[in-house]
Each structure stands twice: as structure tokens, then as C-alpha cells.
C-alpha positions in Angstrom: -10.6 6.4 -28.3 -8.4 3.3 -28.1 -10.0 0.0 -26.9 -7.2 -0.2 -24.3 -8.5 3.0 -22.7 -11.9 1.3 -22.1 -10.4 -1.8 -20.5 -10.7 -0.8 -16.9 -14.4 -0.1 -17.4 -15.2 -3.7 -18.2 -15.5 -5.8 -15.1 -14.0 -9.3 -15.0 -16.5 -11.9 -15.9 -17.6 -14.1 -13.0 -15.8 -17.5 -12.9 -17.4 -20.3 -14.7 -18.4 -23.5 -13.0 -15.5 -25.3 -14.6 -13.0 -22.7 -13.2 -14.6 -23.0 -9.7 -14.4 -26.8 -9.7 -10.8 -26.6 -11.0 -9.8 -24.3 -8.2 -11.3 -26.5 -5.6 -9.6 -29.6 -7.0 -6.2 -27.7 -7.0 -6.8 -26.6 -3.4 -7.6 -30.1 -2.3 -4.5 -31.5 -3.9 -2.4 -28.8 -2.4 -3.6 -29.4 1.1 -3.5 -33.2 0.7 0.1 -33.0 -0.4 0.9 -30.7 2.6 -0.8 -33.2 5.0 1.2 -36.1 3.5 4.4 -34.1 3.9 3.7 -33.2 7.5 2.8 -36.9 8.3 6.1 -37.9 6.7 8.1 -35.4 8.8 6.3 -36.6 12.0 7.2 -40.2 11.1 10.8 -39.4 10.4 11.6 -36.8 13.0 8.9 -37.5 15.6 6.2 -35.2 16.8 7.1 -32.0 18.6 6.6 -32.1 22.4 4.6 -29.3 23.8 5.8 -28.3 27.3 3.3 -26.9 29.7 4.6 -24.3 32.2 5.4 -25.5 35.7 3.1 -23.0 37.4 -0.1 -23.1 35.5 -2.6 -20.5 36.7 -6.3 -21.2 36.2 -7.0 -17.6 35.5 -5.2 -15.1 33.3 -3.2 -12.2 34.8 -5.8 -9.7 33.6 -8.7 -11.4 35.3 -6.8 -11.8 38.5 -5.8 -8.1 38.5 -9.5 -7.2 38.0 -10.5 -9.4 41.0 -7.7 -7.9 43.1 -8.8 -4.3 42.2 -12.4 -5.1 43.2 -11.2 -6.5 46.5 -8.9 -3.6 47.3 -11.5 -1.0 46.2 -13.9 -2.5 48.8 -11.4 -2.1 51.6 -10.6 1.5 50.6 -14.2 2.6 51.1 -14.5 1.0 54.5 
């Protein structure tokens, strides 16, 4: 039997503490770079304006339909 045939039987060793710390440092640097880039874009191009709709309902369409159904079902039985 060739050693290559047994390769899938050996699980990957768990990451060492050094690898875990290295991965966290890389992740931190990646997101710090991304944050700096977004701050630069906001400074140069300005922040995006979020428009709210003119008619803003306090309740969703689904909940209002449930309320309407309850009201109309009460009148049908009467």
C-alpha cells in the first residue's frame, strides 16, 4: 500500500497557538485596512444619504393584514 493511499485517513492536526494568533493578526489588519479605506472614501466622496419613504407606516403590511382579518372575521360571525 502506498502512503498516498492512507493520506485521507490522517486528520489535519489542530492549529497551533502561533497559527491562531497569526490568523487573528491578519484578520485585524485586513479589517483595519478596510475601515481606513471606507473612511477615506467617506472623506473624499461624502457619506451616502439614506432616504426614508414619504409614507412611513408604523406597522408592517403583514401585521396590518392580520389585524384586518381579525376585524373582518368578527363581523362575519355577527
